N, C-alpha and C positions, 0 to 999 in steps of 0.2 A: 619808221621812213621807207617809203618805196623807194629805190636805185637799181640800176642795171649794171650800179659797180661792187665790186669785191669789195665786199663789208669787213671787216676785223674787229674783234672787241678786245680792247686793251685795260688788263686790271691797272689801273692808273695808280693805284695806292702801296702796290707791290716791288719787291726788294729794299734795297738800303738807304735809296734814295728817291721815290716813289714819284710822285708828279713834278718834281725838280726836274729831274732827265726824261719822265714818256713825252711830255706835253713838248717840249722841244724836237725830240725827237721824229714825234708825230708828226710836228710841223717841218721838219727835214722832209719825211716820205709823201706827206702830200705835196709839197712842190715839186719831189722828185716826176711822181707818178698821177696822171690825170682819172686812170681809172680805178682808183678805191676810196672806197667811203670811212670814216674811223672813228669808233663807238668810243668815248670813253668813260670808264665806267669806275667808280670814284665816290667822296665825298663832294655833292657839288662846291660846298664852299669853299672849300680847300682848294677845289681844282679852278675855281674864279680867282681866289686870292695869288695864287702861283701864277697863273695866266697874266693878272695884271701886273704882275711882277716883273714878268719878262716880257711885257706891251704887247700880249697875243691877244687877238679877239677870240675866244673860242665859239663864242656862237654860228661866226663866220665860217670857221674852217670842220669842225666838230659837231656829232650829236653827243649830246649829253645822258648818261644814266644814272641816275644816282644810287648810292650802295651804301648803306649806314656801319656797317663793319670793316674790320682790317684782317687778315689772317697775317699773323707775326711772324717771323722766321724761326721763332722759339716754340711756337705753337705744335702740339703734337695733333698729327694728321686725323686723328680719329675726331676729338673736338672739332680741329674744322670741319668738318663732313659733318656732325653734331648737333654741334651749338653754334655755328657761324653760317648758318643759311641766308646771309645777307650782306655777307661779306663783297666787295669788289671780287674776289675771283669765284666766286659762286656764281655770283648773278653774271658776269662775264660768259663763266661755261655755259648755265643756264640758255644765253643768248643763242647760241649755237645749236643745242637742242633744241630749241623752239624753231629754229631758221632765220632769227633775226640778224645772226653776223655766219658766216661762213667760216671763220677763222678766232682762236682768241689766243692772245701774246702775254704771258706773266712774268716775271723776276720774282715773283714770290717763290715762298717756301717751296722745295721742291715735292717733299714726302706728300706734303699737303694738295698741292696740285695735280699728282697724279691719282690719289686718291679721288681725290673729288673728281677729276675726269673720268674715270674706270668707273665712279659712281654714278655719275651723271649720262654719261654720253654710251655708257656700256662700250663694248670692244666688237671689231668686226666679227662673225660668225667662222669659227673655224680658227681662233687668235686665243689662246688661252689667256696670256699675258701683255701689257703692250711694250713696248720696249724705247728708252730713250737713247735717240742715235743722232750724231752731230757730225761735221768733219772735220778732219784731219787736216795740214798742210801737208803734200809731200812732194817728191821730187817730179811726178808726170800733175800736177794739180790740185787735188786734193783725194782723200779718202775717208770715206765714209765708215763710221764705226760704232755698232751699238751689240750689246745692250751697254749703257755707263752707267749703271747704277740703278736704273729701278727693281732689277731682280738679283738678288745678292746671291740664290743660288738655283739655278735655274735648270731643268730635265733637259735631254737629248730631243727630245720632243719641240719643248721651246726653241731650243737654238736653231733649231729649222726651221721654222715659222719666224726666229728671228733673220734669218735668210732672205729665207720668201720675200718679206716686207724689205728690208736692204737690198734685193735685190730691185723690187718696185720702184723707189724712191731713188736709184740710180738710176735707172735709165728713163725715170718720168721728168725727173733734176737737171739730170744732166744728158740729156737726150741721148745715152750711149749705150748701142746693142747688145746686147749680150752682154751684162757688167762681169765684172770674176770676182767670186764671192770667194774667198778664203775663211776658213775656221782656225782660228788664235791657237796655237801647240805652243808646247814647250822643245819642238823639233819638225821637221816634216817626216821623218821616217813613221812609217805605219804603225810599227809598237809602242811610240811614244804615245805618250797622254794618259787623264785620267780615263773610267769607266763610260762617265757621261760625254766626256769628249768625243772615244771612241764611237760609241753608239751611234751619237750626230756624224760622225762622221759617214756611217753606214744608209743611214736618212737620206743626207743629202748627194751622197753619188748617186741615188736613185730621182732626186729633183729635176723637174721641169725650168732647172737656170743652168747657170756655165760656171758650177762647182770647179775650182782649181784646187782643190784639195788643202792640207793645212797650212797654215802660215805663221811664222815666228815675228817676234816683238818688232824685230827691223824689217820688217817688210811693209810693216806700216806704213812710212815715206816715202818706195818705193814706188813705179808705176807696174810692180806685179801684179795688185789687186786693187778693186775698184771698190768692194766692199766688206770690212773685218766683222768678225761676227765672233763675239765671247760671251760668257755672263757676267751679269753687272758688275759683280765685286771685282773681278778681273778686270774688267772696262775701268769701273772708275777707280783702282789704282792706276791703274797704267794711265789713264786721261791724267791723274795728280800730279803722275811722276813727270810726266811730258812738260806742265804745266812749270812744275819745279825746275828743268830741266834749263826752260826758257828762261825762266829770272836769274838764274845763277849764269847763264853765258851772258845776259843783256849786262848784266852787274860787272862781271868781269872784265869786259870791253869798256865800261866806261871808267873801270877803276886803271885798267892800261892806257887809255887814249888820255886821260888826264893825268898821267905819274910824271910828265916832263913837260919843256915847251917843244921838244922835238917831237915828244908823242902828239903833241896837239895840234901841231901843223900836218903830222901825217895826216892824224883825224880829220880834219879837214878835206886835205888832198882827195880822201878814200871815201866823204861822204856822201857823193852822188850812187856808188856802189853799195853803200850802208843804208842807203835811204830806200831803195831799191830791193832791197835786203827785207827791210824791215816791214814795207809793205807785202811783200810776199807772205810774211811767217804770222804779222799784224793777227793778232787772236782777236781783235775788235770785230774785223773781216771776216770771223768767223762764230760767233755769236748768235746763238739760235739753235738750240737743238731741238729732232722731232719726237712727239710724243708718238708712235706711231701703234699701230693696230687699234685706236681707235677707231670710231664712228663719224668722229670730226677730227679738227686740225685743232692740236694744241702746242704751242712753240713756246719753251721755255727759255726764257734770258739769264743770264749771270746776273746775279742778284747785285751784283756791285758796277753792273754794265753803266758805263756815261753815254752819253746824247748817240755817240755813234754806232758805237756795241748795240744800243737798243735797237735802232733803226736800222740795221743790218737785221735783228730777229724777225721786225715787221715785216720787209721784204721777204725772207723766207717762206714767211705765213702768207704775202702775197701768191708767191710762186707755185707755192703748193694748192692754197683755192685755183690757180690759174691750170695746173697738171692734173687736179682732181685725185689728190696721194690716195686717200680713203678708197673711194671707191675702184681705183686699180688695184688695192690690196683685197679688195673683198672680191675682186672677176677673180683674181690667181688662186684664189686661198682652197675653194672647192675643190678643185679637180686636182690641184698639190697633195690637200688632205688623202684623200682619196690614193694619192701615192704614200704616203704616210702609211696609213691603213696598211699598206701591201708592203711594205716595207720590215714594218711593228711583226705582221703575221710570219714574214721569211727571219725575224731572227728569232720570232718566239719556234718557229720549224725547226729552225738550226738545233737551238736550245734542246729542244723534245728528241731530238735526232742523236745529237748528244749523251742526254739522258738517257734513251732507253738502250743505245748502243753500252754505255758503260753496266749500266743494269744487266743486258744481256751478259756479258762478261762477267760478272759477278756469280748467274747462274748456274746449276748443275742441266745436266743434257736434258734429264726429263723435262725440269721445268720449263728450260728453251720450247722443248715442243711441244709441252699445253701451252705456251704463248703464243706459239708460232699459229698451231690447230685453231686458239683463239681470233686471230687476225683475219 
């Protein structure tokens, strides 16, 4: 279907609730934005049955693309790539590759989504591995954080690439000039951190972006930094810890405000403040993680997302289409990768000088003279 609108393909069968959430969320978005065209990808019969239950005329609002298979949440990513070529997830991603859609949103199996997207779309030249990036509520508004689980073991060069992608995303999405980039570490002092983080720090100091150095876990929620870079293992543990703390605080507040009649009255008085606070930290308003580094836009929604939450993921996809995020990442990568190579050469030369000096110290005088004459 030819259209001048931004076209988003939705994996309508993915996630815990499938079309029961995807279709109402899509309706919410098309009513809010006039410049979007949505393609629902999935079992056509099931989609129409679900729409009928919600009294929604699918043909009036959406384009339908049939897909005969579904990637289940427990499916192995390799199995999904090799055996489920007509899954709603794969067909939606194929539509981006073919140019029929400009972005895809899925609440399905994260591993399968990343593996399929990387296999079909490939990475932007200069990017070795895609990274999962999402926004975290902070005192300054929000902080972008990556990687959140796509790569459990990342090299220093991978972390540098994540920093480039995070910088481009924050600048495009937030209209922030020179967003502040921080590398997550166990301390802000130069001597702290493992070898991977220390080497990444050297790369980033030579990068053409606003690198502010190491940041610690509590800085994620401050206005000190706009983008926090870490490997996927650390990022995923951090994210799950945040979610756990948020649930604990919410449960404790409910307990305290229901403890007595006086507490309930206090809760009623405090309700306007609590309501505003809830809105600022509502995880549904931060749903939708970007799989950065691919040649196309892929947004991962939480598997248990409700209608409002999934709609937010669609809106993030629309925003990234408007801001041409993959194209901007590609434009930034070539000159920056030259800088990485220069930084790596500098690190290698420094290591070589140290080894030469150590070897020289261990030599006798005749051996040193012979080496110097050869040099």
